[in-house]
C-alpha positions in Angstrom: 0.0 0.0 0.0 1.2 3.5 -0.8 0.2 6.5 1.4 0.3 10.2 0.8 0.2 12.7 3.6 -1.4 16.0 2.5 -0.9 19.0 4.9 -1.6 22.7 4.7 -0.9 23.8 8.3 2.2 23.6 10.5 0.4 21.8 13.3 -0.4 18.9 11.0 3.0 17.4 11.3 2.5 16.2 14.9 -0.8 14.6 13.9 0.7 12.8 10.9 4.1 11.8 12.3 2.9 8.8 14.4 1.3 7.4 11.2 4.5 8.1 9.3 6.5 6.1 11.9 4.1 3.2 11.7 4.4 3.1 7.9 8.1 3.3 8.1 8.4 0.5 10.6 6.0 -1.7 8.5 7.6 -1.1 5.1 4.6 0.9 3.8 5.5 3.4 1.1 4.7 7.0 2.0 5.3 10.5 0.9 4.3 14.1 1.8 2.7 16.9 -0.1 3.0 20.3 1.6 0.8 23.2 0.5 -0.4 26.5 1.9 1.1 27.4 5.3 3.0 24.1 5.5 5.1 24.6 2.4 8.3 25.5 4.3 8.0 23.0 7.1 10.7 20.3 7.4 9.3 16.8 7.5 10.8 13.4 7.7 10.5 11.4 4.4 10.2 12.1 0.7 8.1 15.1 -0.5 6.2 15.4 -3.7 6.0 18.9 -5.3 3.6 18.6 -8.2 0.5 17.0 -9.5 2.6 15.0 -11.9 4.7 13.6 -9.1 1.5 12.6 -7.2 0.1 10.7 -10.2 3.5 9.0 -10.7 3.5 8.0 -7.0 -0.1 6.8 -7.4 -1.1 6.6 -3.7 -3.7 4.1 -2.6 -4.7 6.5 0.2 -4.3 10.2 1.0 -4.4 11.0 4.7 -5.5 14.5 5.6 -5.7 16.2 9.0 -7.4 19.3 7.4 -10.7 20.0 5.7 -9.9 19.7 2.0 -7.9 17.6 -0.4 -7.5 17.6 -4.2 -10.3 15.4 -5.3 -8.7 14.7 -8.7 -5.7 12.9 -7.1 -5.7 9.1 -7.1 -6.4 7.2 -3.9 -9.0 7.0 -1.1 -9.3 10.3 0.7 -9.1 9.9 4.4 -10.0 12.5 7.0 -8.3 12.1 10.4 -9.1 15.6 11.9 -6.9 18.3 13.4 -8.4 18.1 16.9 -10.9 16.6 19.3 -12.9 19.8 19.6 -15.9 18.5 17.8 -18.4 21.1 19.1 -16.9 23.9 17.0 -19.0 25.2 14.1 -18.5 23.4 10.8 -16.9 20.3 12.3 -19.7 18.1 10.9 -20.0 19.8 7.6 -19.8 17.3 4.7 -18.0 19.0 1.9 -17.7 16.0 -0.5 -13.9 15.6 -0.4 -13.6 12.4 1.8 -14.2 8.7 1.3 -13.4 7.7 4.8 -13.6 9.4 8.2 -11.4 8.0 10.9 -13.0 9.1 14.1 -11.3 9.4 17.5 -14.1 8.3 19.8 -17.8 7.5 20.4 -19.2 11.0 20.3 -17.7 11.9 16.9 -18.4 8.4 15.6 -22.1 8.5 16.4 -22.5 11.9 14.7 -20.6 10.8 11.6 -22.5 7.5 11.3 -25.7 9.5 11.2 -24.3 11.6 8.4 -23.1 8.5 6.6 -26.7 7.2 6.5 -27.9 10.6 5.2 -25.3 11.1 2.4 -24.0 7.5 1.7 -20.9 9.0 0.1 -18.3 8.0 2.7 -17.5 5.3 5.3 -16.8 5.8 9.0 -14.3 3.9 11.1 -13.5 4.6 14.8 -9.7 4.4 15.2 -8.6 6.9 17.8 -6.5 10.0 17.0 -2.9 9.5 15.8 -1.5 12.5 17.6 -2.3 11.1 21.0 -0.3 7.8 20.4 2.6 9.1 22.4 0.4 10.4 25.2 0.3 7.0 26.8 4.0 6.2 27.0 5.7 9.4 28.3 8.3 9.8 31.1 7.5 11.1 34.6 6.7 14.8 34.7 10.0 15.7 36.5 12.0 14.1 33.7 9.8 15.8 31.1 10.5 19.2 32.7 14.2 18.6 32.9 14.3 17.6 29.2 12.6 20.9 28.3 15.0 23.0 30.3 12.6 23.5 33.2 13.1 23.2 36.9 11.7 19.8 37.8 10.6 20.9 41.3 8.7 24.1 40.3 5.0 24.1 39.3 4.8 24.6 35.5 1.8 26.5 34.0 1.1 26.0 30.3 -1.0 28.7 28.6 -2.4 27.8 25.2 -5.3 30.0 24.0 -7.2 29.7 20.8 -6.9 32.4 18.1 -10.5 33.2 17.3 -11.4 36.7 18.4 -14.8 35.5 19.6 -13.4 32.9 22.0 -9.7 33.7 22.7 -8.6 34.6 26.2 -5.2 36.1 25.2 -6.1 39.8 25.4 -8.3 39.5 28.5 -5.8 37.5 30.6 -2.6 39.3 29.6 -2.6 41.7 32.5 -3.4 39.0 35.1 -0.7 36.7 33.7 1.7 39.6 34.0 0.8 40.1 37.6 1.2 36.4 38.4 4.8 36.5 37.3 5.6 37.3 41.0 4.6 33.7 41.9 7.2 31.0 42.2 5.9 29.2 39.1 7.4 28.7 35.6 5.3 29.6 32.6 5.1 28.3 29.0 3.0 30.1 26.4 2.0 28.4 23.1 0.0 30.5 20.7 -1.9 29.3 17.8 -0.3 29.8 14.3 -3.1 32.2 13.5 -2.8 34.4 16.6 -2.5 38.1 15.9 1.1 39.4 16.1 0.1 42.3 18.3 -1.3 39.9 20.9 1.9 37.9 20.9 4.0 41.1 21.3 2.1 41.8 24.6 3.4 38.5 26.0 6.9 39.0 24.7 7.4 41.7 27.3 6.9 39.0 30.0 9.7 36.7 28.7 12.2 35.8 31.4 13.7 32.8 33.1 10.2 32.1 34.4 8.2 32.8 31.3 8.9 31.5 27.8 7.0 31.5 24.5 7.4 28.4 22.4 7.1 28.4 18.7 7.6 24.8 17.8 4.5 23.4 16.1 4.3 20.3 18.4 3.0 21.2 21.8 3.0 17.7 23.2 6.5 17.7 24.8 5.4 20.9 26.7 2.1 19.3 27.6 4.0 16.4 29.3 6.0 19.0 31.3 3.0 21.0 32.5 1.3 20.7 35.9 -1.6 22.7 34.8 -3.2 24.1 31.6 -4.8 27.4 31.1 -6.9 27.7 27.9 -10.3 28.8 26.6 -12.1 27.0 23.8 -8.9 25.6 22.3 -8.9 21.9 21.5 -5.7 21.6 23.5 -7.9 21.1 26.6 -8.9 17.7 25.2 -5.3 16.8 24.3 -4.5 17.5 28.0 -7.2 15.2 29.2 -5.2 11.9 29.0 -2.8 13.2 31.7 -5.7 13.8 34.1 -4.0 17.1 35.4 -5.8 20.3 36.3 -7.3 22.6 33.6 -8.4 26.2 34.0 -10.6 27.5 31.2 -11.7 31.0 30.4 -15.3 31.3 29.3 -15.5 27.8 27.8 -18.6 26.9 25.9 -18.9 23.1 26.5 -17.9 20.5 29.1 -17.2 23.1 31.7 -16.4 20.7 34.5 -13.3 19.4 32.9 -11.7 21.9 35.3 -12.4 25.3 36.7 -14.0 27.6 34.3 -13.6 31.3 35.1 -15.6 34.3 33.7 -13.2 37.1 34.4 -9.4 37.5 34.7 -9.5 38.3 38.4 -10.5 34.7 39.1 -7.4 33.3 37.5 -5.1 33.4 40.5 -7.5 31.7 42.8 -8.3 29.0 40.2 -4.6 28.2 39.8 -4.1 27.9 43.5 -7.1 25.7 43.9 -6.1 23.5 41.1 -2.5 23.0 42.3 -3.7 22.3 45.8 -6.3 19.8 44.7 -5.3 18.5 41.2 -7.8 15.6 41.3 -10.9 17.7 42.0 -12.4 17.1 38.5 -10.8 13.7 38.1 -14.1 11.8 37.3 -15.5 14.3 34.8 -12.2 14.4 33.0 -12.1 10.6 32.7 -15.7 10.6 31.5 -15.0 13.2 28.8 -12.0 11.3 27.6 -14.0 8.1 27.3 -16.5 10.0 25.1 -13.9 11.7 22.9 -10.9 9.3 22.9 -11.2 6.1 24.9 -8.1 4.5 23.4 -5.1 4.2 25.8 -2.9 1.7 23.9 -1.0 4.2 21.6 -2.1 2.3 18.5 -4.4 4.7 16.8 -2.1 5.1 13.9 -2.1 1.4 13.4 -5.9 1.3 13.4 -6.0 4.1 10.9 -3.8 2.2 8.4 -5.8 -0.9 9.0 -9.1 0.9 8.5 -7.8 2.2 5.2 -6.7 -1.2 4.1 -10.1 -2.7 5.0 -12.0 0.0 3.3 -10.2 -0.4 0.1 -11.3 -4.0 0.1 -14.8 -3.3 1.3 -17.9 -3.8 -0.9 -19.4 -0.8 0.9 -16.6 1.4 -0.4 -17.2 0.3 -4.0 -21.0 1.0 -3.6 -20.7 4.6 -2.3 -22.8 7.2 -4.0 -21.2 9.9 -6.1 -20.1 13.0 -4.1 -21.6 16.5 -4.5 -19.9 18.5 -7.2 -18.9 21.5 -5.0 -17.1 23.1 -7.9 -16.0 26.3 -6.1 -14.1 24.6 -3.2 -12.6 22.0 -5.5 -11.3 24.7 -7.8 -9.8 26.6 -4.9 -7.9 23.5 -3.7 -6.7 22.9 -7.2 -5.1 26.4 -7.1 -3.3 25.6 -3.8 -1.5 22.6 -5.3 -0.6 24.2 -8.6 1.0 27.4 -7.2 
């Protein structure tokens, strides 16, 4: 089997890499195609640079952590998603690009199975999410801190807001986070690729031995080193769930009891103190949400994705799928991206 990884965003690499490693260890041919914001990213493995090269490679499957893929390329088109935040608007829009949706857990599976019955243009397989494969085999937190150049004995606060103006906490919490620099904690800030530069500049004034801004696209090594997460509606909250460590959210919209949800910046200090003093306060609700969104703890989601693709290619159901909607405008736009 030949597999092509199609990416358009920097953060896609950490989602694809576990699948790449599985393919590499199992002698499955793979290649990358980088477009859009991902063009200049360094990846491991061969990269294709034109439509001609894609047709020459002739993939059996194209794995995509984004929302679109060139429909005219050969191979089954596989959506593996860029996050677990399924409640965001548009998550369940069916655009007519994909043949197979590999879902991370029961909540998403149930919704996509309903859509499968309605459209009959794609298959659905529950596999788990590849990015989380390494979440279940990491070192103790003290070792993770040391590896990232942090003090193993000091509490580490990870701040990772979303970028959307409607939901982000970055502007509202900046003053309070500045004030909290007098605490004996160490801070890590990871901003979304699409965060406004002016917002990031506010936080650059805080940079010190106790506060750093990380720009690497893979947040997971920093997640492993964090005692507590501050976020808002970002899907990073769900990536943090497998660690069962405290979460503080700012004006979250769903699943509010995964941690302490605050409504104004003045509540942040108290929420952090409370969370650090009683890290298991929301233990049960976090476990329940993780079971709904991503119940797999074996680190083998990448393997299940590849297996689901192989099974689908042989499936009679795949051969009997209905024709997809034309959607000429979006398909023309994605054609432009890969021919630039």
